[in-house]
C-alpha angles and dihedrals in degrees: 000000000000116000110221128186125174124188141151124245139165121230129208130181148100129271139112132166130165111034096236093056127086122256106280135205121210110242126194125158149135133260119212133174119200086347097305126107116261107224128197097013126135117241117201129183113196118194121211087257131008140030119342119228121224139191136172127231121242124217091284092054091254126141143167122206123239119204103191130347104325095340111123122214141043136253114280123248135039113000136175114224121214123188115197141173103218094184093073121086094204106084099189120127112253114223129207099031116102120205117199118215124194125184134186119203 
């Protein structure tokens, strides 16, 4: 089953990069479930408009978002966060399990 978590957050930070890109905030964090790191899951931050940023957790549950190609960060402002296990074929939402996402900007 795919574990899915959607929540709203606000990002602040400084960044930038290529002039045709929006202002970006660097985002690194950790995903845990029931106090244990969640390894190998995709983390996606989707702004209200524009390109989402994604990352994948390592064995310790740590991730860093990538906006495009090798450009780290995500668009500043309100984002919806989705955690998914893309290795699973069953795409039903799993209820009862809470994943905790921490992010540093």
